[in-house]
PyMOL Python script that loads the backbone (N, CA, C, O; Angstrom):
from pymol import cmd

cmd.read_pdbstr("""\
ATOM      1  N   UNK A   1     -47.915  76.639 135.940  1.00  0.00           N
ATOM      2  CA  UNK A   1     -47.694  77.102 137.292  1.00  0.00           C
ATOM      3  C   UNK A   1     -46.380  77.869 137.389  1.00  0.00           C
ATOM      4  O   UNK A   1     -46.271  78.837 138.141  1.00  0.00           O
ATOM      5  N   UNK A   2     -45.387  77.429 136.624  1.00  0.00           N
ATOM      6  CA  UNK A   2     -44.104  78.114 136.660  1.00  0.00           C
ATOM      7  C   UNK A   2     -44.234  79.542 136.142  1.00  0.00           C
ATOM      8  O   UNK A   2     -43.608  80.465 136.664  1.00  0.00           O
ATOM      9  N   UNK A   3     -45.051  79.709 135.115  1.00  0.00           N
ATOM     10  CA  UNK A   3     -45.265  81.044 134.552  1.00  0.00           C
ATOM     11  C   UNK A   3     -45.896  81.960 135.605  1.00  0.00           C
ATOM     12  O   UNK A   3     -45.544  83.134 135.719  1.00  0.00           O
ATOM     13  N   UNK A   4     -46.816  81.411 136.354  1.00  0.00           N
ATOM     14  CA  UNK A   4     -47.476  82.173 137.417  1.00  0.00           C
ATOM     15  C   UNK A   4     -46.466  82.650 138.455  1.00  0.00           C
ATOM     16  O   UNK A   4     -46.488  83.813 138.857  1.00  0.00           O
ATOM     17  N   UNK A   5     -45.594  81.768 138.884  1.00  0.00           N
ATOM     18  CA  UNK A   5     -44.578  82.148 139.860  1.00  0.00           C
ATOM     19  C   UNK A   5     -43.602  83.170 139.292  1.00  0.00           C
ATOM     20  O   UNK A   5     -43.155  84.069 140.004  1.00  0.00           O
ATOM     21  N   UNK A   6     -43.280  83.038 138.041  1.00  0.00           N
ATOM     22  CA  UNK A   6     -42.387  83.989 137.387  1.00  0.00           C
ATOM     23  C   UNK A   6     -43.008  85.381 137.314  1.00  0.00           C
ATOM     24  O   UNK A   6     -42.329  86.378 137.560  1.00  0.00           O
ATOM     25  N   UNK A   7     -44.271  85.450 136.982  1.00  0.00           N
ATOM     26  CA  UNK A   7     -44.966  86.740 136.937  1.00  0.00           C
ATOM     27  C   UNK A   7     -44.979  87.398 138.306  1.00  0.00           C
ATOM     28  O   UNK A   7     -44.689  88.588 138.424  1.00  0.00           O
ATOM     29  N   UNK A   8     -45.306  86.649 139.328  1.00  0.00           N
ATOM     30  CA  UNK A   8     -45.332  87.204 140.687  1.00  0.00           C
ATOM     31  C   UNK A   8     -43.946  87.667 141.116  1.00  0.00           C
ATOM     32  O   UNK A   8     -43.805  88.733 141.715  1.00  0.00           O
ATOM     33  N   UNK A   9     -42.933  86.881 140.817  1.00  0.00           N
ATOM     34  CA  UNK A   9     -41.566  87.270 141.191  1.00  0.00           C
ATOM     35  C   UNK A   9     -41.153  88.551 140.496  1.00  0.00           C
ATOM     36  O   UNK A   9     -40.553  89.423 141.124  1.00  0.00           O
ATOM     37  N   UNK A  10     -41.458  88.687 139.218  1.00  0.00           N
ATOM     38  CA  UNK A  10     -41.095  89.904 138.488  1.00  0.00           C
ATOM     39  C   UNK A  10     -41.820  91.113 139.045  1.00  0.00           C
ATOM     40  O   UNK A  10     -41.219  92.172 139.227  1.00  0.00           O
ATOM     41  N   UNK A  11     -43.081  90.967 139.310  1.00  0.00           N
ATOM     42  CA  UNK A  11     -43.856  92.104 139.823  1.00  0.00           C
ATOM     43  C   UNK A  11     -43.383  92.509 141.211  1.00  0.00           C
ATOM     44  O   UNK A  11     -43.166  93.692 141.472  1.00  0.00           O
ATOM     45  N   UNK A  12     -43.223  91.544 142.096  1.00  0.00           N
ATOM     46  CA  UNK A  12     -42.880  91.885 143.482  1.00  0.00           C
ATOM     47  C   UNK A  12     -41.424  92.313 143.651  1.00  0.00           C
ATOM     48  O   UNK A  12     -41.150  93.332 144.284  1.00  0.00           O
ATOM     49  N   UNK A  13     -40.505  91.558 143.102  1.00  0.00           N
ATOM     50  CA  UNK A  13     -39.095  91.847 143.319  1.00  0.00           C
ATOM     51  C   UNK A  13     -38.540  92.841 142.307  1.00  0.00           C
ATOM     52  O   UNK A  13     -37.644  93.625 142.621  1.00  0.00           O
ATOM     53  N   UNK A  14     -39.071  92.805 141.102  1.00  0.00           N
ATOM     54  CA  UNK A  14     -38.567  93.703 140.074  1.00  0.00           C
ATOM     55  C   UNK A  14     -39.010  95.143 140.267  1.00  0.00           C
ATOM     56  O   UNK A  14     -38.243  96.065 139.989  1.00  0.00           O
ATOM     57  N   UNK A  15     -40.210  95.349 140.730  1.00  0.00           N
ATOM     58  CA  UNK A  15     -40.740  96.705 140.837  1.00  0.00           C
ATOM     59  C   UNK A  15     -40.754  97.250 142.262  1.00  0.00           C
ATOM     60  O   UNK A  15     -40.944  98.453 142.442  1.00  0.00           O
ATOM     61  N   UNK A  16     -40.568  96.445 143.243  1.00  0.00           N
ATOM     62  CA  UNK A  16     -40.549  96.939 144.619  1.00  0.00           C
ATOM     63  C   UNK A  16     -41.287  96.018 145.548  1.00  0.00           C
ATOM     64  O   UNK A  16     -42.509  95.886 145.475  1.00  0.00           O
ATOM     65  N   UNK A  17     -40.546  95.386 146.416  1.00  0.00           N
ATOM     66  CA  UNK A  17     -41.113  94.376 147.310  1.00  0.00           C
ATOM     67  C   UNK A  17     -42.016  94.984 148.381  1.00  0.00           C
ATOM     68  O   UNK A  17     -43.005  94.371 148.784  1.00  0.00           O
ATOM     69  N   UNK A  18     -41.677  96.187 148.843  1.00  0.00           N
ATOM     70  CA  UNK A  18     -42.402  96.753 149.978  1.00  0.00           C
ATOM     71  C   UNK A  18     -43.575  97.643 149.584  1.00  0.00           C
ATOM     72  O   UNK A  18     -44.342  98.068 150.447  1.00  0.00           O
ATOM     73  N   UNK A  19     -43.722  97.923 148.321  1.00  0.00           N
ATOM     74  CA  UNK A  19     -44.785  98.809 147.884  1.00  0.00           C
ATOM     75  C   UNK A  19     -46.102  98.028 147.774  1.00  0.00           C
ATOM     76  O   UNK A  19     -46.181  97.072 147.001  1.00  0.00           O
ATOM     77  N   UNK A  20     -47.130  98.414 148.528  1.00  0.00           N
ATOM     78  CA  UNK A  20     -48.387  97.651 148.513  1.00  0.00           C
ATOM     79  C   UNK A  20     -49.115  97.693 147.173  1.00  0.00           C
ATOM     80  O   UNK A  20     -49.923  96.809 146.886  1.00  0.00           O
ATOM     81  N   UNK A  21     -48.846  98.697 146.353  1.00  0.00           N
ATOM     82  CA  UNK A  21     -49.478  98.748 145.037  1.00  0.00           C
ATOM     83  C   UNK A  21     -49.034  97.562 144.197  1.00  0.00           C
ATOM     84  O   UNK A  21     -49.835  96.981 143.465  1.00  0.00           O
ATOM     85  N   UNK A  22     -47.758  97.201 144.297  1.00  0.00           N
ATOM     86  CA  UNK A  22     -47.251  96.071 143.517  1.00  0.00           C
ATOM     87  C   UNK A  22     -47.754  94.739 144.059  1.00  0.00           C
ATOM     88  O   UNK A  22     -47.912  93.780 143.305  1.00  0.00           O
ATOM     89  N   UNK A  23     -48.007  94.677 145.370  1.00  0.00           N
ATOM     90  CA  UNK A  23     -48.625  93.469 145.921  1.00  0.00           C
ATOM     91  C   UNK A  23     -50.024  93.284 145.314  1.00  0.00           C
ATOM     92  O   UNK A  23     -50.417  92.174 144.957  1.00  0.00           O
ATOM     93  N   UNK A  24     -50.760  94.386 145.206  1.00  0.00           N
ATOM     94  CA  UNK A  24     -52.084  94.324 144.609  1.00  0.00           C
ATOM     95  C   UNK A  24     -51.995  93.897 143.144  1.00  0.00           C
ATOM     96  O   UNK A  24     -52.785  93.081 142.670  1.00  0.00           O
ATOM     97  N   UNK A  25     -51.009  94.469 142.436  1.00  0.00           N
ATOM     98  CA  UNK A  25     -50.824  94.089 141.038  1.00  0.00           C
ATOM     99  C   UNK A  25     -50.473  92.615 140.909  1.00  0.00           C
ATOM    100  O   UNK A  25     -50.921  91.951 139.974  1.00  0.00           O
ATOM    101  N   UNK A  26     -49.683  92.102 141.827  1.00  0.00           N
ATOM    102  CA  UNK A  26     -49.319  90.684 141.800  1.00  0.00           C
ATOM    103  C   UNK A  26     -50.539  89.801 142.028  1.00  0.00           C
ATOM    104  O   UNK A  26     -50.692  88.770 141.372  1.00  0.00           O
ATOM    105  N   UNK A  27     -51.399  90.197 142.946  1.00  0.00           N
ATOM    106  CA  UNK A  27     -52.614  89.427 143.217  1.00  0.00           C
ATOM    107  C   UNK A  27     -53.525  89.421 141.993  1.00  0.00           C
ATOM    108  O   UNK A  27     -54.103  88.392 141.644  1.00  0.00           O
ATOM    109  N   UNK A  28     -53.646  90.574 141.350  1.00  0.00           N
ATOM    110  CA  UNK A  28     -54.470  90.652 140.141  1.00  0.00           C
ATOM    111  C   UNK A  28     -53.874  89.789 139.037  1.00  0.00           C
ATOM    112  O   UNK A  28     -54.603  89.091 138.333  1.00  0.00           O
ATOM    113  N   UNK A  29     -52.559  89.832 138.883  1.00  0.00           N
ATOM    114  CA  UNK A  29     -51.902  89.019 137.859  1.00  0.00           C
ATOM    115  C   UNK A  29     -52.110  87.533 138.122  1.00  0.00           C
ATOM    116  O   UNK A  29     -52.349  86.764 137.191  1.00  0.00           O
ATOM    117  N   UNK A  30     -52.021  87.131 139.370  1.00  0.00           N
ATOM    118  CA  UNK A  30     -52.244  85.724 139.717  1.00  0.00           C
ATOM    119  C   UNK A  30     -53.682  85.321 139.388  1.00  0.00           C
ATOM    120  O   UNK A  30     -53.921  84.239 138.852  1.00  0.00           O
ATOM    121  N   UNK A  31     -54.631  86.190 139.710  1.00  0.00           N
ATOM    122  CA  UNK A  31     -56.032  85.885 139.431  1.00  0.00           C
ATOM    123  C   UNK A  31     -56.285  85.775 137.930  1.00  0.00           C
ATOM    124  O   UNK A  31     -57.032  84.904 137.485  1.00  0.00           O
ATOM    125  N   UNK A  32     -55.665  86.655 137.154  1.00  0.00           N
ATOM    126  CA  UNK A  32     -55.863  86.634 135.703  1.00  0.00           C
ATOM    127  C   UNK A  32     -55.235  85.386 135.095  1.00  0.00           C
ATOM    128  O   UNK A  32     -55.861  84.716 134.274  1.00  0.00           O
ATOM    129  N   UNK A  33     -54.015  85.070 135.488  1.00  0.00           N
ATOM    130  CA  UNK A  33     -53.330  83.908 134.922  1.00  0.00           C
ATOM    131  C   UNK A  33     -53.989  82.624 135.390  1.00  0.00           C
ATOM    132  O   UNK A  33     -54.127  81.684 134.608  1.00  0.00           O
ATOM    133  N   UNK A  34     -54.396  82.566 136.643  1.00  0.00           N
ATOM    134  CA  UNK A  34     -54.977  81.344 137.204  1.00  0.00           C
ATOM    135  C   UNK A  34     -56.353  81.058 136.603  1.00  0.00           C
ATOM    136  O   UNK A  34     -56.722  79.898 136.423  1.00  0.00           O
ATOM    137  N   UNK A  35     -57.096  82.090 136.299  1.00  0.00           N
ATOM    138  CA  UNK A  35     -58.444  81.890 135.786  1.00  0.00           C
ATOM    139  C   UNK A  35     -58.542  82.089 134.291  1.00  0.00           C
ATOM    140  O   UNK A  35     -59.627  82.359 133.776  1.00  0.00           O
ATOM    141  N   UNK A  36     -57.437  81.962 133.581  1.00  0.00           N
ATOM    142  CA  UNK A  36     -57.436  82.274 132.161  1.00  0.00           C
ATOM    143  C   UNK A  36     -58.098  81.203 131.303  1.00  0.00           C
ATOM    144  O   UNK A  36     -58.597  81.523 130.224  1.00  0.00           O
ATOM    145  N   UNK A  37     -58.124  79.953 131.734  1.00  0.00           N
ATOM    146  CA  UNK A  37     -58.675  78.893 130.906  1.00  0.00           C
ATOM    147  C   UNK A  37     -59.714  78.097 131.701  1.00  0.00           C
ATOM    148  O   UNK A  37     -59.385  77.088 132.324  1.00  0.00           O
ATOM    149  N   UNK A  38     -60.965  78.555 131.676  1.00  0.00           N
ATOM    150  CA  UNK A  38     -61.986  77.843 132.465  1.00  0.00           C
ATOM    151  C   UNK A  38     -62.278  76.440 131.941  1.00  0.00           C
ATOM    152  O   UNK A  38     -62.684  75.570 132.710  1.00  0.00           O
ATOM    153  N   UNK A  39     -62.075  76.205 130.626  1.00  0.00           N
ATOM    154  CA  UNK A  39     -62.311  74.862 130.095  1.00  0.00           C
ATOM    155  C   UNK A  39     -61.327  73.856 130.666  1.00  0.00           C
ATOM    156  O   UNK A  39     -61.699  72.728 130.990  1.00  0.00           O
ATOM    157  N   UNK A  40     -60.070  74.267 130.790  1.00  0.00           N
ATOM    158  CA  UNK A  40     -59.059  73.378 131.355  1.00  0.00           C
ATOM    159  C   UNK A  40     -59.395  73.041 132.799  1.00  0.00           C
ATOM    160  O   UNK A  40     -59.270  71.892 133.222  1.00  0.00           O
ATOM    161  N   UNK A  41     -59.818  74.038 133.545  1.00  0.00           N
ATOM    162  CA  UNK A  41     -60.182  73.810 134.942  1.00  0.00           C
ATOM    163  C   UNK A  41     -61.388  72.876 135.030  1.00  0.00           C
ATOM    164  O   UNK A  41     -61.431  71.984 135.877  1.00  0.00           O
ATOM    165  N   UNK A  42     -62.364  73.090 134.148  1.00  0.00           N
ATOM    166  CA  UNK A  42     -63.555  72.256 134.146  1.00  0.00           C
ATOM    167  C   UNK A  42     -63.203  70.804 133.817  1.00  0.00           C
ATOM    168  O   UNK A  42     -63.756  69.883 134.417  1.00  0.00           O
ATOM    169  N   UNK A  43     -62.287  70.596 132.870  1.00  0.00           N
ATOM    170  CA  UNK A  43     -61.869  69.236 132.525  1.00  0.00           C
ATOM    171  C   UNK A  43     -61.156  68.560 133.687  1.00  0.00           C
ATOM    172  O   UNK A  43     -61.394  67.386 133.972  1.00  0.00           O
ATOM    173  N   UNK A  44     -60.276  69.310 134.363  1.00  0.00           N
ATOM    174  CA  UNK A  44     -59.587  68.732 135.521  1.00  0.00           C
ATOM    175  C   UNK A  44     -60.582  68.396 136.622  1.00  0.00           C
ATOM    176  O   UNK A  44     -60.462  67.361 137.277  1.00  0.00           O
ATOM    177  N   UNK A  45     -61.573  69.274 136.828  1.00  0.00           N
ATOM    178  CA  UNK A  45     -62.583  69.017 137.851  1.00  0.00           C
ATOM    179  C   UNK A  45     -63.408  67.784 137.504  1.00  0.00           C
ATOM    180  O   UNK A  45     -63.693  66.968 138.381  1.00  0.00           O
ATOM    181  N   UNK A  46     -63.795  67.634 136.238  1.00  0.00           N
ATOM    182  CA  UNK A  46     -64.551  66.457 135.819  1.00  0.00           C
ATOM    183  C   UNK A  46     -63.756  65.171 136.016  1.00  0.00           C
ATOM    184  O   UNK A  46     -64.294  64.173 136.494  1.00  0.00           O
ATOM    185  N   UNK A  47     -62.471  65.195 135.646  1.00  0.00           N
ATOM    186  CA  UNK A  47     -61.619  64.011 135.853  1.00  0.00           C
ATOM    187  C   UNK A  47     -61.560  63.654 137.332  1.00  0.00           C
ATOM    188  O   UNK A  47     -61.671  62.483 137.696  1.00  0.00           O
ATOM    189  N   UNK A  48     -61.386  64.657 138.181  1.00  0.00           N
ATOM    190  CA  UNK A  48     -61.298  64.410 139.614  1.00  0.00           C
ATOM    191  C   UNK A  48     -62.594  63.815 140.134  1.00  0.00           C
ATOM    192  O   UNK A  48     -62.567  62.865 140.916  1.00  0.00           O
ATOM    193  N   UNK A  49     -63.727  64.358 139.713  1.00  0.00           N
ATOM    194  CA  UNK A  49     -65.010  63.850 140.187  1.00  0.00           C
ATOM    195  C   UNK A  49     -65.256  62.417 139.728  1.00  0.00           C
ATOM    196  O   UNK A  49     -65.776  61.602 140.490  1.00  0.00           O
ATOM    197  N   UNK A  50     -64.881  62.099 138.467  1.00  0.00           N
ATOM    198  CA  UNK A  50     -65.043  60.726 137.999  1.00  0.00           C
ATOM    199  C   UNK A  50     -64.201  59.767 138.820  1.00  0.00           C
ATOM    200  O   UNK A  50     -64.674  58.703 139.218  1.00  0.00           O
ATOM    201  N   UNK A  51     -62.961  60.137 139.072  1.00  0.00           N
ATOM    202  CA  UNK A  51     -62.071  59.282 139.850  1.00  0.00           C
ATOM    203  C   UNK A  51     -62.599  59.108 141.260  1.00  0.00           C
ATOM    204  O   UNK A  51     -62.645  57.991 141.775  1.00  0.00           O
ATOM    205  N   UNK A  52     -62.992  60.192 141.881  1.00  0.00           N
ATOM    206  CA  UNK A  52     -63.478  60.141 143.252  1.00  0.00           C
ATOM    207  C   UNK A  52     -64.768  59.334 143.348  1.00  0.00           C
ATOM    208  O   UNK A  52     -64.938  58.535 144.268  1.00  0.00           O
ATOM    209  N   UNK A  53     -65.671  59.543 142.399  1.00  0.00           N
ATOM    210  CA  UNK A  53     -66.940  58.824 142.472  1.00  0.00           C
ATOM    211  C   UNK A  53     -66.724  57.323 142.268  1.00  0.00           C
ATOM    212  O   UNK A  53     -67.416  56.512 142.884  1.00  0.00           O
ATOM    213  N   UNK A  54     -65.763  56.943 141.404  1.00  0.00           N
ATOM    214  CA  UNK A  54     -65.473  55.519 141.227  1.00  0.00           C
ATOM    215  C   UNK A  54     -64.976  54.904 142.521  1.00  0.00           C
ATOM    216  O   UNK A  54     -65.390  53.812 142.909  1.00  0.00           O
ATOM    217  N   UNK A  55     -64.078  55.624 143.182  1.00  0.00           N
ATOM    218  CA  UNK A  55     -63.552  55.083 144.440  1.00  0.00           C
ATOM    219  C   UNK A  55     -64.648  54.955 145.476  1.00  0.00           C
ATOM    220  O   UNK A  55     -64.694  53.974 146.219  1.00  0.00           O
ATOM    221  N   UNK A  56     -65.528  55.936 145.531  1.00  0.00           N
ATOM    222  CA  UNK A  56     -66.615  55.866 146.504  1.00  0.00           C
ATOM    223  C   UNK A  56     -67.555  54.719 146.187  1.00  0.00           C
ATOM    224  O   UNK A  56     -67.990  53.999 147.086  1.00  0.00           O
ATOM    225  N   UNK A  57     -67.877  54.544 144.886  1.00  0.00           N
ATOM    226  CA  UNK A  57     -68.761  53.436 144.509  1.00  0.00           C
ATOM    227  C   UNK A  57     -68.160  52.101 144.901  1.00  0.00           C
ATOM    228  O   UNK A  57     -68.867  51.224 145.400  1.00  0.00           O
ATOM    229  N   UNK A  58     -66.874  51.937 144.684  1.00  0.00           N
ATOM    230  CA  UNK A  58     -66.215  50.679 145.042  1.00  0.00           C
ATOM    231  C   UNK A  58     -66.268  50.463 146.548  1.00  0.00           C
ATOM    232  O   UNK A  58     -66.512  49.350 147.013  1.00  0.00           O
ATOM    233  N   UNK A  59     -66.043  51.515 147.300  1.00  0.00           N
ATOM    234  CA  UNK A  59     -66.099  51.384 148.756  1.00  0.00           C
ATOM    235  C   UNK A  59     -67.505  51.026 149.208  1.00  0.00           C
ATOM    236  O   UNK A  59     -67.684  50.175 150.080  1.00  0.00           O
ATOM    237  N   UNK A  60     -68.515  51.680 148.611  1.00  0.00           N
ATOM    238  CA  UNK A  60     -69.893  51.369 148.982  1.00  0.00           C
ATOM    239  C   UNK A  60     -70.238  49.925 148.663  1.00  0.00           C
ATOM    240  O   UNK A  60     -70.922  49.259 149.441  1.00  0.00           O
ATOM    241  N   UNK A  61     -69.765  49.438 147.514  1.00  0.00           N
ATOM    242  CA  UNK A  61     -70.031  48.037 147.159  1.00  0.00           C
ATOM    243  C   UNK A  61     -69.395  47.083 148.163  1.00  0.00           C
ATOM    244  O   UNK A  61     -70.011  46.100 148.574  1.00  0.00           O
ATOM    245  N   UNK A  62     -68.151  47.384 148.557  1.00  0.00           N
ATOM    246  CA  UNK A  62     -67.485  46.527 149.553  1.00  0.00           C
ATOM    247  C   UNK A  62     -68.250  46.532 150.866  1.00  0.00           C
ATOM    248  O   UNK A  62     -68.455  45.488 151.484  1.00  0.00           O
ATOM    249  N   UNK A  63     -68.674  47.734 151.289  1.00  0.00           N
ATOM    250  CA  UNK A  63     -69.415  47.813 152.548  1.00  0.00           C
ATOM    251  C   UNK A  63     -70.741  47.071 152.456  1.00  0.00           C
ATOM    252  O   UNK A  63     -71.134  46.374 153.392  1.00  0.00           O
ATOM    253  N   UNK A  64     -71.439  47.222 151.315  1.00  0.00           N
ATOM    254  CA  UNK A  64     -72.697  46.504 151.138  1.00  0.00           C
ATOM    255  C   UNK A  64     -72.481  44.997 151.159  1.00  0.00           C
ATOM    256  O   UNK A  64     -73.275  44.266 151.751  1.00  0.00           O
ATOM    257  N   UNK A  65     -71.414  44.527 150.519  1.00  0.00           N
ATOM    258  CA  UNK A  65     -71.109  43.108 150.488  1.00  0.00           C
ATOM    259  C   UNK A  65     -70.823  42.600 151.903  1.00  0.00           C
ATOM    260  O   UNK A  65     -71.270  41.513 152.269  1.00  0.00           O
ATOM    261  N   UNK A  66     -70.092  43.367 152.692  1.00  0.00           N
ATOM    262  CA  UNK A  66     -69.800  42.957 154.072  1.00  0.00           C
ATOM    263  C   UNK A  66     -71.072  42.870 154.898  1.00  0.00           C
ATOM    264  O   UNK A  66     -71.233  41.952 155.702  1.00  0.00           O
ATOM    265  N   UNK A  67     -71.978  43.827 154.702  1.00  0.00           N
ATOM    266  CA  UNK A  67     -73.234  43.806 155.447  1.00  0.00           C
ATOM    267  C   UNK A  67     -74.050  42.579 155.052  1.00  0.00           C
ATOM    268  O   UNK A  67     -74.613  41.902 155.912  1.00  0.00           O
ATOM    269  N   UNK A  68     -74.116  42.290 153.742  1.00  0.00           N
ATOM    270  CA  UNK A  68     -74.857  41.102 153.296  1.00  0.00           C
ATOM    271  C   UNK A  68     -74.253  39.821 153.832  1.00  0.00           C
ATOM    272  O   UNK A  68     -74.979  38.897 154.197  1.00  0.00           O
ATOM    273  N   UNK A  69     -72.909  39.754 153.885  1.00  0.00           N
ATOM    274  CA  UNK A  69     -72.241  38.551 154.400  1.00  0.00           C
ATOM    275  C   UNK A  69     -72.528  38.360 155.887  1.00  0.00           C
ATOM    276  O   UNK A  69     -72.691  37.232 156.352  1.00  0.00           O
ATOM    277  N   UNK A  70     -72.587  39.457 156.627  1.00  0.00           N
ATOM    278  CA  UNK A  70     -72.870  39.346 158.058  1.00  0.00           C
ATOM    279  C   UNK A  70     -74.299  38.857 158.300  1.00  0.00           C
ATOM    280  O   UNK A  70     -74.550  38.096 159.235  1.00  0.00           O
ATOM    281  N   UNK A  71     -75.214  39.288 157.470  1.00  0.00           N
ATOM    282  CA  UNK A  71     -76.612  38.908 157.633  1.00  0.00           C
ATOM    283  C   UNK A  71     -76.827  37.442 157.285  1.00  0.00           C
ATOM    284  O   UNK A  71     -77.759  36.802 157.774  1.00  0.00           O
ATOM    285  N   UNK A  72     -75.967  36.932 156.449  1.00  0.00           N
ATOM    286  CA  UNK A  72     -76.048  35.509 156.146  1.00  0.00           C
ATOM    287  C   UNK A  72     -76.652  35.257 154.864  1.00  0.00           C
ATOM    288  O   UNK A  72     -76.792  34.101 154.465  1.00  0.00           O
TER     289      UNK A  72
END
""", "prot")
cmd.dss("prot")
cmd.show_as("cartoon", "prot")
cmd.util.cbc("prot")
cmd.orient("prot")
């Protein structure tokens, strides 16, 4: 992430802050750097989904247990 910010800072401040062409170049650079490793993004997404699904399953189990306890 630091590299991304450094690239944007160099493009915008180094070449001209007010020139819209450099803003466009900065956006393109951010898109290229941000999307450079789809495998890494996919791994982070999988980790997040596993964590989230575990939490949801635990919550569903607790809710189911409460419903069963209320029914007797």
